[in-house]
TIFINU-398861 format. One record per residue (C-alpha): x, y, z; residue in three letters. Coordinates in steps of 0.5 Angstrom, whole numbers, plus 500, padded with zeros to 3 digits. Each point is the difference from the previous one (the first is absolute). Example, Ala and Ser with C-alpha at 12.3 -4.5 7.8 and 13.67 -1.06 7.14 Angstrom:
2
ATOM  east  north   up  residu
ATOM   525    491  516     ALA
ATOM   502    507  498     SER
***
This chain:
340
ATOM  east  north   up  residu
ATOM   531    540  485     MET
ATOM   500    496  506     LYS
ATOM   503    493  500     LYS
ATOM   494    497  504     VAL
ATOM   493    502  503     THR
ATOM   498    497  506     THR
ATOM   493    500  502     ILE
ATOM   497    499  507     THR
ATOM   492    501  502     PRO
ATOM   499    501  507     CYS
ATOM   495    499  505     TYR
ATOM   500    501  507     ASN
ATOM   508    498  500     GLY
ATOM   503    504  505     VAL
ATOM   502    494  504     LYS
ATOM   504    497  494     TYR
ATOM   501    506  495     LEU
ATOM   507    502  502     ASN
ATOM   503    494  499     GLN
ATOM   498    499  493     CYS
ATOM   502    507  499     TRP
ATOM   507    499  503     GLU
ATOM   501    494  495     SER
ATOM   498    504  494     ILE
ATOM   505    506  502     LYS
ATOM   505    496  502     ASN
ATOM   500    496  493     GLN
ATOM   507    499  497     THR
ATOM   498    503  493     ILE
ATOM   499    506  504     GLY
ATOM   494    504  502     VAL
ATOM   502    506  495     GLU
ATOM   499    495  494     ASN
ATOM   493    498  503     MET
ATOM   493    503  500     GLU
ATOM   496    498  506     CYS
ATOM   493    501  500     ILE
ATOM   496    499  506     PHE
ATOM   492    500  500     VAL
ATOM   496    501  506     ASP
ATOM   493    497  499     ASP
ATOM   496    504  505     CYS
ATOM   504    497  506     SER
ATOM   497    502  507     THR
ATOM   506    500  504     ASP
ATOM   507    504  499     GLY
ATOM   502    497  493     THR
ATOM   499    506  496     TRP
ATOM   504    504  505     ASP
ATOM   506    495  499     MET
ATOM   499    500  493     ILE
ATOM   501    507  500     LEU
ATOM   506    499  505     GLU
ATOM   503    496  495     ILE
ATOM   499    505  494     GLU
ATOM   503    505  504     ARG
ATOM   506    495  501     GLU
ATOM   501    499  492     CYS
ATOM   496    505  497     PRO
ATOM   504    499  493     GLU
ATOM   498    493  500     ASN
ATOM   494    499  504     VAL
ATOM   493    501  497     ILE
ATOM   494    501  506     ALA
ATOM   493    498  498     VAL
ATOM   494    501  504     GLN
ATOM   493    497  497     LEU
ATOM   494    503  502     PRO
ATOM   496    493  501     GLU
ATOM   502    493  501     ASN
ATOM   502    496  494     ARG
ATOM   503    494  503     ARG
ATOM   507    498  497     GLN
ATOM   498    500  493     GLY
ATOM   498    507  500     GLY
ATOM   506    502  504     ALA
ATOM   504    497  495     ARG
ATOM   496    503  494     ASN
ATOM   501    507  502     GLU
ATOM   508    499  502     ALA
ATOM   500    497  492     LEU
ATOM   498    507  498     SER
ATOM   506    503  503     PHE
ATOM   505    495  498     ALA
ATOM   506    502  496     SER
ATOM   505    495  501     GLY
ATOM   503    495  495     GLU
ATOM   498    494  504     TYR
ATOM   494    499  505     LEU
ATOM   501    497  507     GLN
ATOM   494    499  505     PHE
ATOM   501    499  507     LEU
ATOM   495    500  506     ASP
ATOM   500    504  506     GLN
ATOM   501    494  505     ASP
ATOM   506    497  495     ASP
ATOM   507    501  499     TRP
ATOM   505    499  494     LEU
ATOM   507    497  501     GLU
ATOM   505    506  500     PRO
ATOM   503    498  493     THR
ATOM   493    498  497     ALA
ATOM   499    506  495     LEU
ATOM   507    500  498     GLU
ATOM   500    493  498     GLU
ATOM   494    500  497     LEU
ATOM   501    506  496     TYR
ATOM   507    497  498     ALA
ATOM   497    494  498     LEU
ATOM   494    503  496     ALA
ATOM   505    505  496     LYS
ATOM   505    494  499     GLU
ATOM   495    495  497     SER
ATOM   495    506  497     ASP
ATOM   495    496  504     ALA
ATOM   493    503  500     ASP
ATOM   498    497  507     ILE
ATOM   504    496  505     ILE
ATOM   496    496  505     GLN
ATOM   504    498  506     PHE
ATOM   499    497  507     ASP
ATOM   498    502  506     TYR
ATOM   500    498  507     VAL
ATOM   496    500  507     HIS
ATOM   506    501  505     PRO
ATOM   495    500  506     GLU
ATOM   497    494  498     GLY
ATOM   501    495  495     LYS
ATOM   494    499  494     SER
ATOM   498    495  495     GLU
ATOM   502    506  495     TYR
ATOM   507    501  502     ASP
ATOM   505    498  495     ASN
ATOM   495    499  494     PHE
ATOM   505    502  495     CYS
ATOM   504    493  500     ARG
ATOM   505    502  494     SER
ATOM   502    505  496     ASN
ATOM   496    501  493     TYR
ATOM   500    504  494     GLU
ATOM   494    501  495     PHE
ATOM   502    504  494     GLU
ATOM   494    500  495     PHE
ATOM   502    499  493     THR
ATOM   494    497  497     ASP
ATOM   493    498  503     VAL
ATOM   502    493  502     ALA
ATOM   505    504  505     ASP
ATOM   495    503  503     ARG
ATOM   495    494  501     LYS
ATOM   506    497  503     ASP
ATOM   500    505  505     MET
ATOM   493    501  502     LEU
ATOM   499    492  501     SER
ATOM   506    499  504     SER
ATOM   497    502  507     GLY
ATOM   507    504  501     LEU
ATOM   497    507  500     MET
ATOM   495    502  505     VAL
ATOM   496    507  501     CYS
ATOM   503    504  506     SER
ATOM   502    507  500     HIS
ATOM   505    500  506     HIS
ATOM   505    495  496     ASN
ATOM   500    502  493     HIS
ATOM   505    506  497     PHE
ATOM   496    503  494     TYR
ATOM   503    504  495     ARG
ATOM   495    506  500     ARG
ATOM   500    501  493     ALA
ATOM   497    493  499     LEU
ATOM   494    502  505     TRP
ATOM   499    506  496     GLU
ATOM   499    496  494     LYS
ATOM   496    495  503     THR
ATOM   495    505  503     GLY
ATOM   498    495  506     SER
ATOM   498    502  507     HIS
ATOM   498    498  507     PHE
ATOM   493    499  502     PRO
ATOM   498    505  505     GLU
ATOM   496    498  507     HIS
ATOM   502    493  499     MET
ATOM   505    495  502     VAL
ATOM   503    495  496     TYR
ATOM   502    505  495     GLU
ATOM   506    499  497     GLU
ATOM   498    495  494     PRO
ATOM   497    506  497     LEU
ATOM   506    504  500     PHE
ATOM   505    494  499     ASP
ATOM   497    495  495     TYR
ATOM   499    505  494     PRO
ATOM   507    502  500     MET
ATOM   502    493  499     TYR
ATOM   498    500  493     PHE
ATOM   504    507  498     LYS
ATOM   506    498  503     ALA
ATOM   506    498  496     LYS
ATOM   504    497  505     LYS
ATOM   499    498  507     ILE
ATOM   505    497  506     LEU
ATOM   498    496  506     VAL
ATOM   505    500  505     SER
ATOM   502    496  507     THR
ATOM   502    507  503     LYS
ATOM   497    501  506     GLN
ATOM   499    508  500     LEU
ATOM   493    501  504     TYR
ATOM   498    499  507     ASN
ATOM   493    499  501     MET
ATOM   497    501  507     ARG
ATOM   495    496  503     SER
ATOM   495    503  505     HIS
ATOM   493    500  503     ALA
ATOM   499    507  497     GLU
ATOM   503    499  493     SER
ATOM   494    500  494     SER
ATOM   503    493  498     THR
ATOM   498    497  506     GLU
ATOM   494    503  502     THR
ATOM   496    502  493     LEU
ATOM   502    494  496     LEU
ATOM   495    495  503     ALA
ATOM   495    505  501     SER
ATOM   500    503  493     HIS
ATOM   501    493  496     LEU
ATOM   494    502  495     GLU
ATOM   505    506  498     ASP
ATOM   504    494  497     HIS
ATOM   496    498  494     PRO
ATOM   498    507  499     LYS
ATOM   507    502  499     VAL
ATOM   501    494  495     GLN
ATOM   493    502  496     LYS
ATOM   503    507  500     MET
ATOM   506    498  497     LEU
ATOM   497    495  495     LEU
ATOM   496    506  497     GLU
ATOM   507    504  500     PHE
ATOM   503    495  496     LEU
ATOM   494    500  495     LYS
ATOM   502    507  499     THR
ATOM   507    499  498     MET
ATOM   501    498  492     PRO
ATOM   501    493  498     GLY
ATOM   501    498  507     VAL
ATOM   494    495  501     MET
ATOM   501    498  493     GLU
ATOM   507    498  501     THR
ATOM   501    497  507     TYR
ATOM   492    498  501     GLY
ATOM   502    493  503     GLU
ATOM   505    503  505     GLU
ATOM   496    506  502     ILE
ATOM   494    494  501     GLU
ATOM   504    496  504     PHE
ATOM   503    506  505     TYR
ATOM   493    502  501     PHE
ATOM   497    494  502     LEU
ATOM   506    499  505     TRP
ATOM   499    507  503     SER
ATOM   493    502  499     TYR
ATOM   497    493  502     TYR
ATOM   505    495  503     LEU
ATOM   503    505  505     GLU
ATOM   494    503  502     THR
ATOM   497    493  501     VAL
ATOM   506    498  504     ILE
ATOM   500    506  504     ASN
ATOM   493    500  502     ALA
ATOM   501    492  502     GLY
ATOM   506    503  505     CYS
ATOM   495    505  503     GLY
ATOM   500    506  495     GLY
ATOM   493    503  500     THR
ATOM   496    498  494     LEU
ATOM   493    501  499     SER
ATOM   495    495  496     LEU
ATOM   498    506  495     GLU
ATOM   508    501  498     CYS
ATOM   501    493  500     PHE
ATOM   494    499  495     LEU
ATOM   503    506  496     ALA
ATOM   507    497  499     MET
ATOM   497    493  497     GLN
ATOM   495    504  495     LYS
ATOM   506    505  498     GLU
ATOM   505    494  499     VAL
ATOM   495    496  496     LYS
ATOM   498    507  496     SER
ATOM   507    502  499     SER
ATOM   503    493  498     PHE
ATOM   495    495  499     PRO
ATOM   505    495  497     ASP
ATOM   505    501  506     TYR
ATOM   501    493  502     MET
ATOM   503    499  493     GLU
ATOM   506    505  502     ASN
ATOM   506    496  499     LYS
ATOM   504    503  506     TYR
ATOM   494    497  504     ILE
ATOM   501    493  497     ASN
ATOM   507    500  503     GLU
ATOM   497    502  507     LEU
ATOM   500    495  506     GLY
ATOM   493    497  502     PRO
ATOM   499    504  506     ASN
ATOM   500    506  496     ILE
ATOM   496    497  495     LEU
ATOM   495    499  505     ARG
ATOM   499    507  502     VAL
ATOM   499    503  493     LEU
ATOM   495    494  498     GLN
ATOM   496    503  506     THR
ATOM   498    506  495     VAL
ATOM   494    496  498     ASN
ATOM   498    497  507     LYS
ATOM   493    502  502     LYS
ATOM   501    504  507     VAL
ATOM   493    503  503     SER
ATOM   502    502  507     THR
ATOM   506    503  504     LYS
ATOM   501    494  504     GLU
ATOM   501    496  494     GLU
ATOM   505    505  497     MET
ATOM   504    500  506     ASN
ATOM   500    492  501     LEU
ATOM   502    500  492     LEU
ATOM   506    505  501     THR
ATOM   502    497  507     GLN
ATOM   501    493  496     ASN
ATOM   503    503  494     LEU
ATOM   505    504  504     ALA
ATOM   502    494  505     ASP
ATOM   501    495  493     GLU
ATOM   504    506  497     TYR
ATOM   505    501  505     TYR
ATOM   499    492  502     GLY
ATOM   501    498  493     GLY
***
């Protein structure tokens, strides 16, 4: 068994894929200890030819997969996971790159601590981002009882993101989670269910992943225009959690808080900052919150929040009749949220 499987979904990646591959094959853990899966998601440039060249360079360690139809990054990662056999999993986007010692450090830390997930830091080297340096301290979550997991779920330290997590593959297989396909904002459906199965999670301040920001990146061009995918994925996640025995019954208040924040608050605030949200979607979100969590304002975590956040959540019950009213509401809420 290889120590680490790296998974890289690719779409029209000729411009950046070589740097990504160089950062993988030059890992100090040794490419011979890695299984490197590249999935071409119906590219229209020479990406598939580049992937075949990479496979020819390291045929014992590279798996090249070409999809017959475009499934976006989530679908490409799902396909790669069907081939994965390494002890740990690491996702790497085609336009990003790893620090040379990243996988060696993560693997050693995972083995030493027996961690199921390591969340580490990342940077945007071509331009500072508000998300840089978000792992401000090292932390260890070891779950010996329900209270320990509740503390982790309510801590705000864990995020749902694929690129800065190092996963034990056996944990993913045990959980059975997956990425939604043909969508963006896809990570929560894969990540969040594993937080209920992990026995130990580490948070590390190590900056091991470099994220490129550029005009062609899906992060830059798709998130605002596909904002309605955000609540759709969170709704899919809620339905998945309902299939996990005992999860909703044991951690209902923590899940309710997460859902209110991710499904409703984040979507509303992003709409107020320029994301595309229809009136129909907004009204459906209001209805869903009231249906799934009718007593949400009694949640103990909500009562600990500041007034600017409470004002956002209270709009679940606000009557909105036109797109103009919704736009004005979300813009005002976003201004208050960031101003408060």
